[in-house]
VOPAGU-2260 file (C-alpha; in pm, 1 decimal, decimal comma):
REM VOPAGU-2260
SITE   aa  ch    i         X         Y         Z
SITE  MET   A    0      -1,0      -2,8      -0,2
SITE  ASN   A    1     150,0     331,6    -101,8
SITE  SER   A    2     129,8     654,8      92,7
SITE  LEU   A    3    -147,6     790,3    -121,1
SITE  GLN   A    4    -365,6     486,4     -48,0
SITE  ARG   A    5    -292,5     514,8     325,7
SITE  ALA   A    6    -382,6     883,3     322,8
SITE  ALA   A    7    -707,3     815,9     139,3
SITE  GLY   A    8    -796,0     541,7     381,1
SITE  SER   A    9    -716,6     767,4     673,8
SITE  LEU   A   10    -929,1    1048,9     525,4
SITE  GLN   A   11   -1220,3     813,3     475,3
SITE  GLY   A   12   -1200,2     715,0     839,6
SITE  VAL   A   13   -1198,5    1082,1     947,6
SITE  VAL   A   14   -1490,2    1161,9     725,1
SITE  ALA   A   15   -1684,8     865,1     855,7
SITE  ARG   A   16   -1623,0     975,3    1222,1
SITE  ILE   A   17   -1725,6    1337,9    1140,1
SITE  ALA   A   18   -2041,6    1211,5     974,7
SITE  ALA   A   19   -2125,2     994,6    1277,3
SITE  VAL   A   20   -2079,7    1294,1    1512,0
SITE  MET   A   21   -2294,9    1515,7    1295,2
SITE  ARG   A   22   -2570,8    1251,2    1286,7
SITE  ARG   A   23   -2561,9    1234,4    1671,3
SITE  ILE   A   24   -2578,7    1617,7    1693,5
SITE  VAL   A   25   -2888,1    1644,3    1480,6
SITE  GLY   A   26   -3047,9    1341,6    1641,5
SITE  VAL   A   27   -3031,1    1081,7    1358,3
SITE  PRO   A   28   -3026,2     731,8    1505,4
SITE  ASP   A   29   -2727,7     512,5    1415,3
SITE  TYR   A   30   -2854,2     161,2    1344,5
SITE  ASP   A   31   -2511,5      16,7    1273,0
SITE  ALA   A   32   -2375,4     140,9    1606,8
SITE  TYR   A   33   -2683,4     -10,1    1781,0
SITE  VAL   A   34   -2625,0    -352,5    1616,3
SITE  GLN   A   35   -2251,9    -343,6    1695,4
SITE  HIS   A   36   -2328,4    -256,2    2059,5
SITE  LEU   A   37   -2571,4    -542,3    2090,5
SITE  ARG   A   38   -2327,8    -790,0    1939,3
SITE  LEU   A   39   -2049,3    -679,0    2176,1
SITE  HIS   A   40   -2241,4    -632,3    2499,5
SITE  HIS   A   41   -2563,1    -829,1    2460,1
SITE  PRO   A   42   -2488,7   -1121,4    2224,1
SITE  GLU   A   43   -2799,4   -1311,1    2342,2
SITE  THR   A   44   -3027,0   -1028,0    2227,0
SITE  LYS   A   45   -3163,3   -1031,0    1871,1
SITE  PRO   A   46   -3140,9    -682,3    1721,1
SITE  ALA   A   47   -3453,3    -506,9    1601,0
SITE  THR   A   48   -3483,4    -460,9    1226,8
SITE  ARG   A   49   -3369,4    -124,5    1089,5
SITE  ASN   A   50   -3733,1     -13,4    1054,5
SITE  GLU   A   51   -3824,5    -128,9    1406,3
SITE  PHE   A   52   -3519,9      49,9    1545,2
SITE  LEU   A   53   -3603,5     376,8    1363,3
SITE  ARG   A   54   -3962,9     356,6    1468,3
SITE  GLN   A   55   -3865,4     309,8    1832,6
SITE  CYS   A   56   -3619,2     598,4    1815,7
SITE  TRP   A   57   -3882,0     835,5    1672,9
SITE  ASP   A   58   -4143,0     715,5    1922,2
SITE  ASP   A   59   -3899,6     776,9    2208,4
SITE  LYS   A   60   -3811,3    1118,1    2073,5
SITE  TYR   A   61   -4165,4    1243,3    2043,5
SITE  THR   A   62   -4360,8    1062,3    2313,6
SITE  ARG   A   63   -4136,0    1084,0    2617,9
SITE  PRO   A   64   -4166,1    1418,7    2794,1
SITE  GLY   A   65   -3843,8    1570,5    2916,2
SITE  ASN   A   66   -3645,5    1366,5    2664,1
SITE  ARG   A   67   -3561,0    1673,7    2452,5
SITE  CYS   A   68   -3446,5    2028,2    2505,4
SITE  CYS   A   69   -3750,6    2210,1    2370,9
């Protein structure tokens, strides 16, 4: 692997981390992080489907009082 390929790979990693932070800031749920967390910390638990996960996140966001800033 030459230095240009390493730099491109490093840049892609930085961009992916920035995108993940931005999604958290604006409140977009991260399904992949959810699945990875379950596999690492709760291997006996079957993850929800992407649609189930998103539905639960939106329900939590809009139906739980005190769960948001405004």
